[in-house]
C-alpha positions as a Python dict, from the first residue, in 0.01 Angstrom:
ca = {
    (1, 'M'): (0, 0, 0),
    (2, 'M'): (275, 231, -103),
    (3, 'I'): (617, 242, 68),
    (4, 'T'): (799, 572, 76),
    (5, 'R'): (1166, 601, 132),
    (6, 'R'): (1326, 877, 326),
    (7, 'S'): (1690, 958, 262),
    (8, 'S'): (1912, 1061, 544),
    (9, 'S'): (2179, 1184, 306),
    (10, 'I'): (2246, 1547, 226),
    (11, 'S'): (1989, 1708, 23),
    (12, 'R'): (2037, 1896, -299),
    (13, 'H'): (2082, 2232, -124),
    (14, 'G'): (2362, 2102, 109),
    (15, 'A'): (2149, 2103, 426),
    (16, 'Q'): (2238, 1833, 675),
    (17, 'P'): (1998, 1649, 904),
    (18, 'A'): (2001, 1751, 1267),
    (19, 'G'): (2167, 1423, 1382),
    (20, 'V'): (2469, 1474, 1158),
    (21, 'R'): (2511, 1839, 1274),
    (22, 'W'): (2497, 1719, 1633),
    (23, 'L'): (2771, 1457, 1573),
    (24, 'L'): (2992, 1718, 1403),
    (25, 'W'): (2952, 1956, 1697),
    (26, 'L'): (3027, 1673, 1936),
    (27, 'A'): (3343, 1576, 1743),
    (28, 'A'): (3458, 1937, 1730),
    (29, 'A'): (3405, 1983, 2106),
    (30, 'A'): (3599, 1661, 2174),
    (31, 'M'): (3893, 1773, 1965),
    (32, 'L'): (3902, 2114, 2145),
    (33, 'C'): (3892, 1948, 2488),
    (34, 'A'): (4139, 1668, 2407),
    (35, 'P'): (4456, 1873, 2494),
    (36, 'L'): (4305, 1966, 2827),
    (37, 'A'): (4210, 1612, 2911),
    (38, 'S'): (4540, 1468, 2805),
    (39, 'A'): (4760, 1714, 2995),
    (40, 'Q'): (4888, 1412, 3189),
    (41, 'S'): (4819, 1078, 3010),
    (42, 'P'): (4779, 760, 3212),
    (43, 'L'): (5113, 641, 3087),
    (44, 'Q'): (5284, 963, 3213),
    (45, 'A'): (5113, 925, 3546),
    (46, 'Y'): (5250, 567, 3567),
    (47, 'K'): (5602, 683, 3482),
    (48, 'D'): (5577, 962, 3743),
    (49, 'T'): (5472, 712, 4011),
    (50, 'Y'): (5685, 416, 3930),
    (51, 'G'): (5956, 546, 3690),
    (52, 'K'): (6330, 543, 3781),
    (53, 'K'): (6379, 910, 3727),
    (54, 'N'): (6138, 1018, 3993),
    (55, 'D'): (6336, 1101, 4297),
    (56, 'D'): (6035, 1049, 4529),
    (57, 'H'): (6064, 667, 4486),
    (58, 'T'): (6439, 616, 4497),
    (59, 'R'): (6717, 666, 4740),
    (60, 'S'): (7094, 728, 4721),
    (61, 'V'): (7401, 630, 4911),
    (62, 'Q'): (7735, 812, 4918),
    (63, 'G'): (8045, 825, 5131),
    (64, 'V'): (8422, 849, 5137),
    (65, 'V'): (8674, 571, 5109),
    (66, 'T'): (8970, 613, 5343),
    (67, 'S'): (9289, 424, 5406),
    (68, 'A'): (9387, 278, 5740),
    (69, 'D'): (9555, 610, 5825),
    (70, 'E'): (9228, 803, 5757),
    (71, 'K'): (9337, 957, 5425),
    (72, 'P'): (9093, 967, 5133),
    (73, 'V'): (9172, 710, 4864),
    (74, 'S'): (9150, 810, 4505),
    (75, 'G'): (9086, 538, 4242),
    (76, 'A'): (8947, 275, 4479),
    (77, 'V'): (8666, 61, 4347),
    (78, 'V'): (8339, 61, 4540),
    (79, 'Q'): (8090, -204, 4462),
    (80, 'I'): (7722, -210, 4554),
    (81, 'K'): (7532, -539, 4533),
    (82, 'N'): (7152, -572, 4506),
    (83, 'T'): (7080, -865, 4738),
    (84, 'K'): (6756, -952, 4554),
    (85, 'T'): (6895, -966, 4196),
    (86, 'L'): (7264, -1003, 4284),
    (87, 'Q'): (7346, -733, 4037),
    (88, 'I'): (7666, -547, 4116),
    (89, 'R'): (7744, -186, 4016),
    (90, 'S'): (8082, -24, 4062),
    (91, 'F'): (8209, 324, 4117),
    (92, 'I'): (8578, 438, 4104),
    (93, 'T'): (8637, 691, 4382),
    (94, 'Q'): (8720, 1050, 4295),
    (95, 'D'): (9027, 1253, 4398),
    (96, 'N'): (8880, 1320, 4738),
    (97, 'G'): (8787, 953, 4796),
    (98, 'S'): (8412, 1009, 4747),
    (99, 'Y'): (8163, 779, 4577),
    (100, 'Y'): (7798, 778, 4521),
    (101, 'F'): (7513, 561, 4387),
    (102, 'H'): (7176, 705, 4286),
    (103, 'E'): (6832, 566, 4192),
    (104, 'L'): (6846, 271, 4439),
    (105, 'S'): (6516, 97, 4521),
    (106, 'P'): (6395, 165, 4874),
    (107, 'D'): (6254, -193, 4885),
    (108, 'V'): (6593, -367, 4846),
    (109, 'D'): (6884, -444, 5073),
    (110, 'Y'): (7238, -353, 4942),
    (111, 'E'): (7580, -452, 5041),
    (112, 'L'): (7876, -218, 4979),
    (113, 'R'): (8239, -284, 4989),
    (114, 'A'): (8557, -107, 4863),
    (115, 'F'): (8892, -241, 4746),
    (116, 'D'): (9214, -96, 4617),
    (117, 'S'): (9431, -353, 4436),
    (118, 'R'): (9722, -109, 4409),
    (119, 'H'): (9768, -122, 4789),
    (120, 'E'): (9614, -466, 4842),
    (121, 'A'): (9351, -332, 5068),
    (122, 'S'): (8973, -382, 5109),
    (123, 'S'): (8696, -266, 5338),
    (124, 'P'): (8457, -486, 5537),
    (125, 'T'): (8106, -516, 5383),
    (126, 'K'): (7850, -269, 5498),
    (127, 'S'): (7478, -314, 5449),
    (128, 'L'): (7209, -64, 5349),
    (129, 'S'): (6880, -208, 5472),
    (130, 'S'): (6543, -164, 5312),
    (131, 'F'): (6427, -64, 5662),
    (132, 'D'): (6659, 242, 5647),
    (133, 'S'): (6415, 516, 5533),
    (134, 'R'): (6673, 779, 5459),
    (135, 'K'): (6665, 933, 5108),
    (136, 'L'): (7037, 977, 5127),
    (137, 'A'): (7242, 731, 5330),
    (138, 'I'): (7603, 816, 5419),
    (139, 'L'): (7829, 513, 5443),
    (140, 'D'): (8200, 571, 5474),
    (141, 'L'): (8429, 279, 5396),
    (142, 'K'): (8774, 222, 5554),
    (143, 'L'): (9027, 12, 5376),
    (144, 'K'): (9241, -238, 5569),
    (145, 'H'): (9542, -423, 5422),
    (146, 'T'): (9471, -776, 5325),
    (147, 'D'): (9699, -1047, 5458),
    (148, 'K'): (9828, -1258, 5172),
    (149, 'Q'): (9920, -1541, 5409),
    (150, 'N'): (9557, -1573, 5527),
    (151, 'D'): (9441, -1573, 5164),
    (152, 'K'): (9678, -1878, 5088),
    (153, 'K'): (9530, -2096, 5370),
}
């Protein structure tokens, strides 16, 4: 009995077997379609859904810090505290007394307060609840003079 061997390699004339040609066409088609399929990669979709920069999944708070006589206070420090992580961020009020915090999680409660050490004044703490569904919350803070005698007791 005689065993014959067939070669699946390229013949002398450069002709390719049908299976190899089919794989080359498939690879070429895949390369042409790749930009269309990856117009938005799964990683990009994740960033759009859960990323910090997407405004659909964050909220903001802003307001004006005023003195006891209702005048805007420039240079007061406003602090916002994340009640889950206890992280505190600060903002120094602008000339018109305004402050703002962006990219806040809607699933977290925050506490805000303002103080002005130049005039020995601070505001009561205000809360921004996770149940507050506003994309932009307005919380104005009013400074009251601190009583040094009460601090010493």
